[in-house]
C-alpha positions as CSV (number, residue, x, y, z in Angstrom):
1,M,-51.2,-17.2,22.5
2,A,-53.1,-19.5,24.6
3,Y,-56.4,-20.9,23.3
4,E,-57.3,-24.5,23.6
5,G,-60.3,-24.6,21.3
6,R,-60.8,-27.1,18.5
7,D,-62.6,-24.8,16.3
8,E,-61.2,-22.7,13.5
9,I,-59.8,-20.1,15.9
10,G,-58.1,-22.8,17.9
11,V,-56.5,-24.3,14.8
12,L,-55.4,-20.8,13.7
13,T,-54.0,-20.0,17.1
14,N,-52.0,-23.3,17.1
15,T,-50.7,-22.6,13.6
16,L,-49.7,-19.0,14.6
17,N,-47.9,-20.3,17.7
18,E,-46.1,-22.9,15.6
19,M,-45.2,-20.2,13.1
20,R,-43.9,-18.0,15.9
21,S,-41.8,-20.8,17.2
22,N,-40.3,-21.6,13.8
23,L,-39.6,-17.9,13.2
24,Q,-37.7,-17.7,16.5
25,K,-35.7,-20.8,15.6
26,M,-34.9,-19.3,12.2
27,A,-33.9,-16.0,13.8
28,L,-31.6,-17.8,16.2
29,A,-30.1,-19.8,13.3
30,V,-29.5,-16.6,11.3
31,T,-27.8,-15.0,14.3
32,E,-25.5,-18.0,14.7
33,A,-24.7,-18.0,11.0
34,V,-23.9,-14.3,11.1
35,A,-21.5,-14.9,14.0
36,I,-19.8,-17.7,12.1
37,V,-19.4,-15.6,9.0
38,S,-18.1,-12.7,11.0
39,S,-15.5,-14.9,12.7
40,S,-14.5,-16.5,9.4
41,S,-14.2,-13.1,7.9
42,Q,-11.9,-11.9,10.6
43,E,-9.7,-15.1,10.3
44,M,-9.5,-14.6,6.5
45,S,-8.6,-11.0,7.0
46,A,-5.8,-11.9,9.4
47,G,-4.6,-14.6,7.1
48,A,-4.6,-12.2,4.2
49,H,-2.6,-9.7,6.2
50,E,0.0,-12.4,7.2
51,T,0.3,-13.4,3.5
52,S,0.8,-9.7,2.5
53,V,3.6,-9.3,5.1
54,S,5.2,-12.5,3.9
55,V,5.0,-11.4,0.2
56,E,6.6,-8.1,1.1
57,E,9.4,-9.8,3.0
58,L,10.0,-12.1,0.1
59,A,10.0,-9.2,-2.4
60,S,12.5,-7.3,-0.2
61,T,14.8,-10.4,0.1
62,A,14.6,-10.9,-3.7
63,N,15.4,-7.3,-4.3
64,Q,18.4,-7.5,-1.9
65,F,19.6,-10.7,-3.6
66,A,19.1,-9.3,-7.1
67,G,20.9,-6.0,-6.1
68,G,23.8,-8.0,-4.6
69,A,24.0,-10.1,-7.7
70,V,24.0,-7.1,-10.0
71,D,26.7,-5.5,-7.8
72,R,28.8,-8.7,-8.0
73,L,28.3,-8.9,-11.8
74,S,29.3,-5.3,-12.2
75,S,32.3,-5.7,-10.1
76,N,33.3,-8.9,-12.0
77,A,32.8,-7.1,-15.3
78,Q,35.0,-4.2,-14.1
79,D,37.7,-6.7,-13.0
80,M,37.6,-8.4,-16.3
81,S,37.8,-5.1,-18.2
82,A,40.8,-4.1,-16.1
83,S,42.4,-7.5,-16.7
84,A,41.8,-7.2,-20.4
85,A,43.3,-3.7,-20.5
86,K,46.4,-4.9,-18.5
87,T,46.7,-7.9,-20.9
88,S,46.5,-5.6,-23.9
89,E,49.1,-3.3,-22.3
90,L,51.4,-6.2,-21.6
91,S,50.9,-7.6,-25.0
92,Q,51.8,-4.3,-26.6
93,Q,54.9,-4.0,-24.4
94,G,55.9,-7.6,-25.3
95,G,55.5,-6.8,-29.0
96,R,57.7,-3.7,-28.6
97,L,60.3,-5.7,-26.8
98,R,60.4,-8.3,-29.6
99,L,60.5,-5.7,-32.3
100,G,63.1,-3.5,-30.7
101,G,64.9,-6.1,-28.7
102,P,68.5,-7.4,-29.2
103,S,67.5,-10.5,-31.3
104,E,66.5,-8.3,-34.2
105,Q,69.6,-6.0,-34.1
């Protein structure tokens, strides 16, 4: 509004013009803030997605490692069981040899 008077209407016009200018500045600042928040939100979303992918990869690797470890432990246990059975068998055969062998006849 353009009014150059010094009366009440002039003061009111100047005040309204100043208020309009301040509202425009505020609207511009809000628009800039919204753009910054939107950009930050997108960056955070991308970061969260990358973190999620990394966690999934780590979980997969841990599962593979654990599965391999379990398989190795199972195999080792089976080997130990077979060795114990063979040792027991040999021990029994050795006992029979001593009991029925030539030194006791």
